[in-house]
N, C-alpha and C positions, 0 to 999 in steps of 0.2 A: 504494500500500500504506500502511495506517495505521501511524503510528510510536508512538502513545501509546495507553493503555488507553481514554481517552475518545474518541479518534478511531476506535478499533475498535468501540466501542459505538455511536457515531454511524453508522458504516458498517452495522452490523447493523440499526439502527432504520430507516435509509434503505431497505435492501433489503426489510424487512417492509412499509413504507409503499408502496413501489413495487409490490409484489405485491398489496396491498390495492387500490390505485388501478387496477391493470391489471384485476383481477377486477371491480371496480365499473364500469369503462368498458365491459368486455365485456357485462356485464348490461344496461347502458344501451343499447348498440348493438343487442343482441338485441331488447330491448323496442321500440325505435324501428322496427326492421325489421318486427316483428310488427304493430305499429300501422299502419305504412304499407301493409302487405299487405292488411289488413282494416280499411280506414278506416271502413266503415259500422258495424262492430261496436262498440257502446258499452262492452262489457266490456273488450275489449282496449285501448280508448282510455283508460279509467279506470286500468287497470293500468299502462299506459305513462306516464300523467301522474304516477302515484304513484312509479314508478321514476325519472322525471326529477327529481321533487322530492327524493327521497332522495339522488340523486347530487349535487344542488346543496347540500343540507344537509351532506353529508360533504366537500364541497370538491373533488369530482372534476371538476365543471364549475362555471362561474360562474352567478350568479343570472340575469343577463341572457340568457345562453345557454340556460338552462332555460326561461325565458319565451319566447324565440324558438322553441324546439322545440315547446312547447305551442301557441303561436299558429299555427304552420304546420300542425300536426296538426289543430287545430280548424278551420282554414280548409279543409283538404283534406276533412275530414269533412262540412263544410257544403256544399262543392261536390258531393261524391258523393251526398248525400241530395237535393240540388236537381234532379239529373238524373232 
């Protein structure tokens, strides 16, 4: 429990940030699932790349993690179109 006004304010801010991060992470996961389900669709791939970049920009995931996600999606798409 917060003892000072500043600690109470920090608690409120932390709760808001956690809610924002949770929502962003959920959006990211949904985009990744959608992209993995339809790897051959360029539109969903583009939308998921955009969502990954937004998550990285907002600090929900790190830049290297975003790059890794995009790389794996692109590799999966290339494999799917080669078949």
